[in-house]
NUFI-742602 format. One record per atom (N, C-alpha, C): atom name; chain; residue number from 1; y, x, z. Coordinates in steps of 0.05 Angstrom, whole numbers, always signed. Last residue first. Layout:
NUFI-742602
SITE  atome  chaine  num  Y  X  Z
SITE  CA  A  NUM  Y  X  Z
...
***
This chain:
NUFI-742602
SITE  atome  chaine  num  Y  X  Z
SITE  N  A  120  -217  -553  -569
SITE  CA  A  120  -207  -567  -601
SITE  C  A  120  -207  -567  -627
SITE  N  A  119  -182  -510  -548
SITE  CA  A  119  -208  -501  -562
SITE  C  A  119  -204  -516  -584
SITE  N  A  118  -141  -528  -516
SITE  CA  A  118  -133  -514  -536
SITE  C  A  118  -159  -510  -551
SITE  N  A  117  -172  -563  -472
SITE  CA  A  117  -147  -583  -501
SITE  C  A  117  -142  -553  -522
SITE  N  A  116  -188  -526  -445
SITE  CA  A  116  -207  -549  -460
SITE  C  A  116  -187  -556  -488
SITE  N  A  115  -148  -508  -428
SITE  CA  A  115  -163  -489  -448
SITE  C  A  115  -180  -506  -459
SITE  N  A  114  -118  -547  -389
SITE  CA  A  114  -108  -538  -427
SITE  C  A  114  -125  -523  -429
SITE  N  A  113  -168  -558  -361
SITE  CA  A  113  -148  -575  -378
SITE  C  A  113  -142  -564  -410
SITE  N  A  112  -158  -508  -327
SITE  CA  A  112  -186  -517  -347
SITE  C  A  112  -173  -530  -374
SITE  N  A  111  -107  -519  -310
SITE  CA  A  111  -117  -491  -327
SITE  C  A  111  -143  -504  -346
SITE  N  A  110  -115  -559  -269
SITE  CA  A  110  -103  -557  -294
SITE  C  A  110  -102  -532  -318
SITE  N  A  109  -142  -526  -240
SITE  CA  A  109  -155  -559  -251
SITE  C  A  109  -145  -558  -286
SITE  N  A  108  -120  -490  -216
SITE  CA  A  108  -146  -481  -234
SITE  C  A  108  -155  -508  -249
SITE  N  A  107  -88  -526  -194
SITE  CA  A  107  -73  -512  -210
SITE  C  A  107  -98  -499  -234
SITE  N  A  106  -125  -552  -152
SITE  CA  A  106  -100  -568  -173
SITE  C  A  106  -88  -549  -197
SITE  N  A  105  -128  -503  -126
SITE  CA  A  105  -152  -519  -133
SITE  C  A  105  -138  -539  -164
SITE  N  A  104  -80  -484  -112
SITE  CA  A  104  -101  -466  -122
SITE  C  A  104  -120  -486  -134
SITE  N  A  103  -77  -538  -75
SITE  CA  A  103  -57  -528  -90
SITE  C  A  103  -76  -508  -114
SITE  N  A  102  -113  -545  -26
SITE  CA  A  102  -115  -568  -65
SITE  C  A  102  -94  -552  -81
SITE  N  A  101  -156  -477  -15
SITE  CA  A  101  -148  -501  -10
SITE  C  A  101  -128  -528  -39
SITE  N  A  100  -198  -460  -26
SITE  CA  A  100  -178  -447  -27
SITE  C  A  100  -155  -466  -24
SITE  N  A  99  -241  -498  -30
SITE  CA  A  99  -237  -471  +3
SITE  C  A  99  -209  -456  +6
SITE  N  A  98  -251  -555  -36
SITE  CA  A  98  -234  -543  -45
SITE  C  A  98  -233  -515  -21
SITE  N  A  97  -293  -574  -7
SITE  CA  A  97  -301  -571  -41
SITE  C  A  97  -279  -560  -53
SITE  N  A  96  -288  -568  +47
SITE  CA  A  96  -304  -561  +38
SITE  C  A  96  -305  -562  +9
SITE  N  A  95  -224  -588  +43
SITE  CA  A  95  -234  -564  +52
SITE  C  A  95  -269  -545  +54
SITE  N  A  94  -240  -652  +29
SITE  CA  A  94  -231  -624  +21
SITE  C  A  94  -223  -597  +23
SITE  N  A  93  -273  -654  +77
SITE  CA  A  93  -279  -653  +48
SITE  C  A  93  -260  -645  +31
SITE  N  A  92  -249  -654  +119
SITE  CA  A  92  -275  -634  +119
SITE  C  A  92  -274  -638  +97
SITE  N  A  91  -207  -692  +114
SITE  CA  A  91  -192  -659  +117
SITE  C  A  91  -224  -638  +102
SITE  N  A  90  -235  -727  +113
SITE  CA  A  90  -222  -725  +73
SITE  C  A  90  -202  -700  +72
SITE  N  A  89  -254  -742  +158
SITE  CA  A  89  -279  -729  +130
SITE  C  A  89  -255  -736  +110
SITE  N  A  88  -207  -734  +184
SITE  CA  A  88  -226  -720  +190
SITE  C  A  88  -242  -715  +165
SITE  N  A  87  -200  -795  +174
SITE  CA  A  87  -164  -762  +171
SITE  C  A  87  -200  -752  +166
SITE  N  A  86  -234  -833  +184
SITE  CA  A  86  -227  -822  +151
SITE  C  A  86  -215  -800  +149
SITE  N  A  85  -232  -828  +252
SITE  CA  A  85  -245  -812  +230
SITE  C  A  85  -251  -802  +196
SITE  N  A  84  -179  -845  +246
SITE  CA  A  84  -190  -811  +261
SITE  C  A  84  -212  -803  +241
SITE  N  A  83  -186  -901  +238
SITE  CA  A  83  -162  -871  +228
SITE  C  A  83  -176  -850  +228
SITE  N  A  82  -217  -938  +251
SITE  CA  A  82  -232  -914  +241
SITE  C  A  82  -208  -902  +225
SITE  N  A  81  -180  -977  +259
SITE  CA  A  81  -198  -967  +286
SITE  C  A  81  -215  -943  +271
SITE  N  A  80  -127  -980  +216
SITE  CA  A  80  -137  -973  +250
SITE  C  A  80  -156  -968  +265
SITE  N  A  79  -132  -981  +159
SITE  CA  A  79  -165  -979  +170
SITE  C  A  79  -166  -970  +215
SITE  N  A  78  -90  -983  +162
SITE  CA  A  78  -85  -997  +139
SITE  C  A  78  -122  -1002  +158
SITE  N  A  77  -67  -930  +168
SITE  CA  A  77  -61  -940  +186
SITE  C  A  77  -67  -973  +176
SITE  N  A  76  -66  -883  +132
SITE  CA  A  76  -99  -899  +130
SITE  C  A  76  -91  -919  +164
SITE  N  A  75  -17  -873  +111
SITE  CA  A  75  -31  -894  +93
SITE  C  A  75  -49  -904  +117
SITE  N  A  74  +2  -840  +161
SITE  CA  A  74  +13  -866  +161
SITE  C  A  74  -4  -883  +130
SITE  N  A  73  -40  -791  +158
SITE  CA  A  73  -52  -822  +174
SITE  C  A  73  -28  -847  +181
SITE  N  A  72  -17  -772  +108
SITE  CA  A  72  -39  -785  +105
SITE  C  A  72  -53  -805  +131
SITE  N  A  71  +35  -752  +115
SITE  CA  A  71  +29  -780  +99
SITE  C  A  71  +4  -794  +103
SITE  N  A  70  +13  -701  +142
SITE  CA  A  70  +37  -726  +150
SITE  C  A  70  +40  -754  +142
SITE  N  A  69  -10  -680  +106
SITE  CA  A  69  -13  -679  +135
SITE  C  A  69  +1  -713  +149
SITE  N  A  68  +8  -688  +57
SITE  CA  A  68  -6  -688  +62
SITE  C  A  68  -15  -706  +85
SITE  N  A  67  +61  -649  +83
SITE  CA  A  67  +55  -679  +60
SITE  C  A  67  +43  -686  +64
SITE  N  A  66  +41  -597  +86
SITE  CA  A  66  +51  -619  +112
SITE  C  A  66  +54  -643  +102
SITE  N  A  65  +7  -586  +35
SITE  CA  A  65  -4  -593  +64
SITE  C  A  65  +13  -599  +87
SITE  N  A  64  +53  -578  +8
SITE  CA  A  64  +45  -596  +8
SITE  C  A  64  +20  -612  +30
SITE  N  A  63  +76  -529  +39
SITE  CA  A  63  +84  -552  +36
SITE  C  A  63  +80  -582  +27
SITE  N  A  62  +46  -488  +35
SITE  CA  A  62  +43  -505  +58
SITE  C  A  62  +57  -536  +60
SITE  N  A  61  +24  -480  -19
SITE  CA  A  61  +25  -502  -16
SITE  C  A  61  +20  -492  +26
SITE  N  A  60  +80  -463  -55
SITE  CA  A  60  +84  -491  -48
SITE  C  A  60  +53  -503  -37
SITE  N  A  59  +56  -411  -42
SITE  CA  A  59  +75  -414  -36
SITE  C  A  59  +88  -444  -39
SITE  N  A  58  -15  -395  -40
SITE  CA  A  58  +11  -404  -57
SITE  C  A  58  +34  -409  -41
SITE  N  A  57  -47  -386  -5
SITE  CA  A  57  -49  -373  -25
SITE  C  A  57  -20  -377  -49
SITE  N  A  56  -68  -422  +19
SITE  CA  A  56  -56  -400  +38
SITE  C  A  56  -46  -388  +28
SITE  N  A  55  -67  -486  +18
SITE  CA  A  55  -79  -476  +2
SITE  C  A  55  -56  -447  +15
SITE  N  A  54  -59  -535  +42
SITE  CA  A  54  -45  -530  +27
SITE  C  A  54  -52  -513  +1
SITE  N  A  53  -104  -528  +89
SITE  CA  A  53  -108  -554  +68
SITE  C  A  53  -98  -558  +42
SITE  N  A  52  -82  -490  +103
SITE  CA  A  52  -95  -482  +96
SITE  C  A  52  -102  -500  +78
SITE  N  A  51  -32  -512  +128
SITE  CA  A  51  -21  -480  +106
SITE  C  A  51  -56  -484  +96
SITE  N  A  50  -43  -551  +163
SITE  CA  A  50  -28  -554  +145
SITE  C  A  50  -30  -535  +119
SITE  N  A  49  -77  -516  +192
SITE  CA  A  49  -96  -542  +191
SITE  C  A  49  -72  -551  +157
SITE  N  A  48  -28  -494  +223
SITE  CA  A  48  -45  -481  +217
SITE  C  A  48  -69  -495  +186
SITE  N  A  47  -7  -542  +241
SITE  CA  A  47  +16  -524  +225
SITE  C  A  47  -8  -507  +217
SITE  N  A  46  -44  -566  +287
SITE  CA  A  46  -34  -579  +265
SITE  C  A  46  -13  -552  +243
SITE  N  A  45  -47  -507  +323
SITE  CA  A  45  -69  -518  +306
SITE  C  A  45  -64  -541  +277
SITE  N  A  44  -9  -518  +347
SITE  CA  A  44  -16  -491  +324
SITE  C  A  44  -30  -505  +308
SITE  N  A  43  -6  -570  +363
SITE  CA  A  43  +14  -571  +354
SITE  C  A  43  +8  -532  +330
SITE  N  A  42  -39  -552  +407
SITE  CA  A  42  -55  -570  +387
SITE  C  A  42  -32  -569  +364
SITE  N  A  41  -21  -518  +445
SITE  CA  A  41  -38  -514  +429
SITE  C  A  41  -45  -522  +404
SITE  N  A  40  +54  -535  +434
SITE  CA  A  40  +29  -528  +457
SITE  C  A  40  +2  -523  +432
SITE  N  A  39  +105  -534  +440
SITE  CA  A  39  +93  -507  +415
SITE  C  A  39  +68  -498  +441
SITE  N  A  38  +128  -580  +451
SITE  CA  A  38  +127  -579  +417
SITE  C  A  38  +115  -551  +417
SITE  N  A  37  +104  -572  +510
SITE  CA  A  37  +98  -598  +489
SITE  C  A  37  +102  -594  +465
SITE  N  A  36  +141  -539  +539
SITE  CA  A  36  +120  -530  +528
SITE  C  A  36  +99  -547  +507
SITE  N  A  35  +208  -567  +535
SITE  CA  A  35  +186  -559  +545
SITE  C  A  35  +160  -544  +524
SITE  N  A  34  +283  -565  +536
SITE  CA  A  34  +263  -551  +523
SITE  C  A  34  +234  -547  +548
SITE  N  A  33  +327  -618  +512
SITE  CA  A  33  +308  -600  +525
SITE  C  A  33  +287  -593  +520
SITE  N  A  32  +363  -636  +474
SITE  CA  A  32  +378  -636  +507
SITE  C  A  32  +351  -625  +532
SITE  N  A  31  +342  -643  +429
SITE  CA  A  31  +327  -666  +445
SITE  C  A  31  +342  -651  +473
SITE  N  A  30  +375  -608  +393
SITE  CA  A  30  +376  -636  +392
SITE  C  A  30  +363  -655  +414
SITE  N  A  29  +370  -555  +412
SITE  CA  A  29  +397  -574  +424
SITE  C  A  29  +398  -606  +417
SITE  N  A  28  +319  -547  +402
SITE  CA  A  28  +324  -561  +435
SITE  C  A  28  +357  -571  +445
SITE  N  A  27  +327  -547  +356
SITE  CA  A  27  +316  -578  +360
SITE  C  A  27  +315  -574  +386
SITE  N  A  26  +360  -512  +348
SITE  CA  A  26  +354  -537  +345
SITE  C  A  26  +350  -557  +353
SITE  N  A  25  +322  -470  +368
SITE  CA  A  25  +350  -479  +382
SITE  C  A  25  +350  -496  +368
SITE  N  A  24  +281  -470  +328
SITE  CA  A  24  +282  -475  +346
SITE  C  A  24  +309  -489  +373
SITE  N  A  23  +320  -450  +286
SITE  CA  A  23  +302  -481  +283
SITE  C  A  23  +288  -499  +310
SITE  N  A  22  +325  -396  +300
SITE  CA  A  22  +347  -413  +289
SITE  C  A  22  +341  -446  +292
SITE  N  A  21  +274  -380  +302
SITE  CA  A  21  +286  -377  +324
SITE  C  A  21  +312  -392  +323
SITE  N  A  20  +254  -387  +260
SITE  CA  A  20  +239  -400  +276
SITE  C  A  20  +261  -397  +301
SITE  N  A  19  +286  -348  +223
SITE  CA  A  19  +288  -388  +212
SITE  C  A  19  +274  -397  +232
SITE  N  A  18  +283  -315  +246
SITE  CA  A  18  +303  -308  +250
SITE  C  A  18  +307  -340  +245
SITE  N  A  17  +229  -298  +230
SITE  CA  A  17  +231  -293  +250
SITE  C  A  17  +257  -313  +254
SITE  N  A  16  +233  -293  +173
SITE  CA  A  16  +223  -320  +187
SITE  C  A  16  +228  -320  +208
SITE  N  A  15  +262  -249  +174
SITE  CA  A  15  +272  -269  +165
SITE  C  A  15  +259  -296  +180
SITE  N  A  14  +217  -212  +190
SITE  CA  A  14  +235  -218  +208
SITE  C  A  14  +255  -243  +192
SITE  N  A  13  +174  -223  +147
SITE  CA  A  13  +170  -228  +175
SITE  C  A  13  +194  -227  +197
SITE  N  A  12  +211  -198  +106
SITE  CA  A  12  +197  -220  +94
SITE  C  A  12  +189  -234  +134
SITE  N  A  11  +210  -141  +127
SITE  CA  A  11  +233  -156  +122
SITE  C  A  11  +226  -181  +126
SITE  N  A  10  +165  -133  +118
SITE  CA  A  10  +175  -127  +150
SITE  C  A  10  +196  -129  +144
SITE  N  A  9  +142  -136  +66
SITE  CA  A  9  +132  -154  +92
SITE  C  A  9  +142  -153  +116
SITE  N  A  8  +180  -90  +42
SITE  CA  A  8  +181  -121  +37
SITE  C  A  8  +172  -141  +64
SITE  N  A  7  +152  -59  +75
SITE  CA  A  7  +177  -56  +77
SITE  C  A  7  +187  -87  +72
SITE  N  A  6  +109  -55  +36
SITE  CA  A  6  +108  -50  +81
SITE  C  A  6  +131  -67  +81
SITE  N  A  5  +122  -58  -12
SITE  CA  A  5  +112  -68  +2
SITE  C  A  5  +113  -77  +27
SITE  N  A  4  +139  +7  -9
SITE  CA  A  4  +162  -17  -16
SITE  C  A  4  +142  -49  -8
SITE  N  A  3  +107  +38  -6
SITE  CA  A  3  +117  +37  +24
SITE  C  A  3  +147  +12  +16
SITE  N  A  2  +39  +14  -26
SITE  CA  A  2  +61  +21  -27
SITE  C  A  2  +82  +24  -5
SITE  N  A  1  -26  +12  -2
SITE  CA  A  1  +0  +1  +6
SITE  C  A  1  +24  +20  +4
***
């Protein structure tokens, strides 16, 4: 790994730390108090699940994963008694079928569809 790549990683980490600090400060200011509940273990698991669901190798993976993981429970309120079961089944099926995440899998699918259209 070159010096430039290592330096870029350190700079990216520092920039993300600044954004995290500012957003945490704004959250505490908006709420008027700070508790440990906002940064608990399950919240960390939720963030990692969003990244893995969308795809950790792409920029848009975390965005897509967070949109889906935020919207899916709202959509599943129609089956309120089985909401957690259906949500878990959808997430497990997605992670098993699309190991790299949704965004890379959809990218591969569109690439295959385009290459099939050109070969004819």
